[in-house]
N, C-alpha and C positions, 0 to 999 in steps of 0.2 A: 504462683509454684515458686517456693523457696528455692536458693540456690544453693547446692551443695558443694563439698569440699573436689577437689580435681581428684579424677580417675585415670589410672596408669596403664599405659598397653605398651609392655615390650616387644619389640619385632627385630627379628635379624635386619641390620641397617638398608640391604637389599629390599626387602619388603616395606619399609617405612612409605615411601612416596607411592606405591599401589596401593597400600592399605589407606592412606589417608583421602586419595583420590575416590575410593570405594565409599569410605563413611562420609564426604560429601555428599556426593551423589545421592547414595541409598538414605542418609539421613537429613537430607537438605543441611549439614552441617556449615559453620561459618568459618575459617581460618581468623584465629584472633592472635596466634603470634607466632614467629618461627625462629628459632634459635640456632646458633652456629654448629653445634653439635648434631644438626638434624631432627632435632625434635620438633613435633608440629602441635601447638595446641588448639584444640575444637571447640567449638560452642556446640553442644548437640542438645536441640530442646533448651532446656533451663541447665543444662550440666556442662562443666567444663572437662574435655577428656584430652589429657598429653598422650602422643603416639610418640616413642621415643626409643632410638637404637638401642639395643641391649640383649641377653641373653633371652632366646626365644623361649617364654613360658607357656607350659602345657596345660596350666589351669589359669590365663588370664580370665578374669569375669568382669563385664560392666553392666552396671544394673541403673536402669533409667526408668524414669516416667514417662509415658508419652500416652498420645490419644488412638483411638480405635482404626482410624483411616492409617496412620503412619505405623501402626502395628502390623497390619493386614498389607500394607505395601511390601515390608521386610519380611514379611511370612511369604509373599509370592518372588522375593526377589532370588535370582537362581545363584547367588553369591552365598546363601546362607539355608543353612540347613535345620529343619526344626527339629528339637529333640523331646518338647515337653510342651504340653498346652493346657492351660487351667481356665475354665468358664465357669460362669455363675455369676455371683457379685463381683468378683476379682477376675477380671479376666489379662492373663499372662501368658507369654512364651518364653520359652528358654532356647536359644538358636545359637549355633555356632557357624561363624564364617569362614571362609576359604583359608585365613590365614590361622586359624587354630582359636580365634579369639571367644569366647563365650558369651552371650548378651543375656541379661535377664530384663525381659521389657514388660510393663505394667501398665495398665490403661489407670490414667491418674484420675481420681477421686477427689472431689474437694475436700474429705476427712483427710486426706493422706498428703496433705499439702507439704509436711515436713519429715515423711516418711525416710527421704536420703539427706535430711538436713542435718548430717551427724554433728557437723561443726558450724556455728554461727560464725557470719562473717565479719571481718573489724567494722566497726561504726564509722571508723575515721576517713577510711579510703575504699570501704565498700569491698576488699578484696577478701582471700580467703584469710581466715583467722591467722595470724602473726603475733601471739603474746608469746614471750616477752619481749620480742623484738619491735622497735616502733615502725611506723610507715617509711620513713627516710631511711633506717638502717636495709628495709627489705628491699626499697627501691635500687640502693647501692647494691645489694646484695646480685638482685634481679640484672643490674648491667654487668656485674661481673659475670655471671654466668652466660650472658649474651658475648662478652668481649674474653675470650677464656685466655687471652695474652696475660691478663692481669693475673688470672689464676696460676699461670704456668710459671709467672717471675716471682710467684710468693709462697715458700714452702708450707707456712702457716694457713694459707687460702687451699693449697692442696689436700691438705689434711682435714680441712675444715669442710671441703668439698666430699670428700671420702666418708664423713661421718653423714653428711646432710643425704648424699645418694643411700647411704645405708638404712637409714631411718625411712626417705621414700620407699623402700623394698619393702621394708617393714610395714610400712602402712598400706601398702596395695596388699600385699599378705594376707592382712588384717581384713581387707575389706573382700577378701577372696572368701575370707573362712565366715564372714557376716553372711556374703551371698549364698554359701551352702547352706547355712543356717535356714535363711529365707528361702531357697528354692526348697528344702525339703517340706517345708509345711510354712508359706507365707502367711498364712491368718493366723496359724499358733505364734509365730515368729512376732508378730505386731501384737497381738493381742496378751503374751505371756509377759508379763512386767517386767520379770527378771532379765530376760535378755536382749532386749533392746536399748536399754539402758546401760548396761555392760557394755558392751560394742561401743556406744556412744561415749563413754569414760574412755575407753583406752585409746579412742581415735584424738579425743580432746588430749590426752597426754602425750600421745606420738607427735601430733602437730605441734605441741607446748615445745618438745624436744626437739624438734626442727628447727623451730625459731629460736630456741635457745643457742644452737649451734652457730647462728646467724649474730644473733646479740653478743656472744663471745668473743668471735674472730673480730668484730668492730669494735669490742671492749674488752682488750685482752689483761686490762687490768682486775677487771670483776672476778677473772675465777679465784681471785685470792680473798675475796670479799667472806669471810666467817664461815669455812669449812663448805662452800657452794660447790668445788669438786668431789669432795667426799658426800653431800647429799644428793649430788645428780648421780655419781655411782649408783648410790642405794635404791633410787628411782628406777633405775635400769636394771637392777640386779631384780626387784619385785614385780616389774612388769613382764620379765622374763617369766616369774615364777607363775604369774596369772596366766601367760600366754599358752605356757606347757601345761595348765590344769585345764582349758577347754578342750573337753572331748570331740570326737568328732560328731558333726550335725545327727547322723542318724543314730549315733549311741548315746546321746545325752537324754538323760533323767534326772530331775529335779531332786528326787532322794536319795539319790545314787551319788551323784556327783556337786550337790551345793555345798555341801560341807567345806570339802577343800578348795572349791573353786572361790566360794564368798570369804572363806578364811585368808586366802591370799589376794582376794580384791582389798579386803580391809587393809590390810599391811599396806598395799602399793598406796590408799587413798592418803594413810596416816604417813607414810614418806615422800609422798607427791605435795601433802598439805606443808612440810616443813620447807622442801626447797621453794614453793612457793612464796612463802613468808619470806624466806633468805633474801629472794630475789626481790621482793619488794622492797623490804629496806636498805637489799644491798643497790639497787638501782637509785635511790634517794643518796645514798653516802656518796655514789659515786659522781652523781650529776653536782652535787655540792663539793666535791674536790676538783671538779674540772673549773668549777667558778670561786675556789679559793677559800670555800666558806669553810666554817666548823658546823657540826652537827646542831648545835644548838640555835644557829642563825637562822634567822627566817628566809624562805625562799619560795618564789614562785615559778611552778614548773610550766613551761610551756604546752599549747593543747595537748600535743601528742604524748608528751611524759605525764601530764595528768592524766591523761585515758589510759594507759598504760598501769599507773600506779593503781588508778580505781580498779581497773579490772584484775591486777594481783590480788587488791585487798578482798574482793568480791568473792574470788576464787577460794582464799584461804578459809572464808569462810563457809564456803559450800562444802570444801572438803571436811571440815570440823565437823560438819554435822551430818555428814555424808547421806544426803537426802535421798539417794538411790537404793535400791538394791538391800531392804532392811527385811530380814529374814528372821 
């Protein structure tokens, strides 16, 4: 089964420890990381779930693939209240735990191997996708997050952390909306070609913006390369337009909402393509400047740099052709 991106659960700090204990027992989860702010990263089945202190969210949702035995155990657990059950070819249950977190648990089938693989992992480090930041840059950022002394002593780092957390919250909200569509009619959500790719693309863009925060913080001169700040702002503006155009799951009709939604999506794709293209050339220029080279000078990137540039190049081509959501 493929690994998807991180699922976020935000709870009042007093509940985090008890919640982690419950999830560890109920799901046979493994603690993979613990952070100084009290957050705990769990491995539940083949998914990464971060339980973090923060404002209690009344609509936190975690969607997972599992097997029938594990699903049966959760349904029988007194700390989970079953809300809905879908039987037949696709066996799924929606439950709510004692902390107010909703879980959408679906029995895994071989053909569904990538249902929740919204963002492909990095092929260099096999961790969550972090383009356009390199693996080393993400490792440094993770170290800073685990040692807040460095963040607190650097105003730029504090600003970057606020942006990073805001995008994390945005990703969590997007996945909650995805869950609402899936839970309304999971078979329709999987089979209607326009819906899944739309959410997949939005997650890719939000993941990109998160990693861009890290890349810009660790490479502060990059922001001055060829209107990068302006292009980044345009993507954020177009992204908001798309998110505002997505109706509630129970009121979505292709005939009614498709024109506005997919027009906004097309504008976003074009703005994002320009940003990715600028970063592809910008990172190359930055590397050469750091080495004292001119643009025309020959340069051989190291493996991480080569990987980043190659992915950015392919992404430009993807967004140019807009392979998904052709109406």
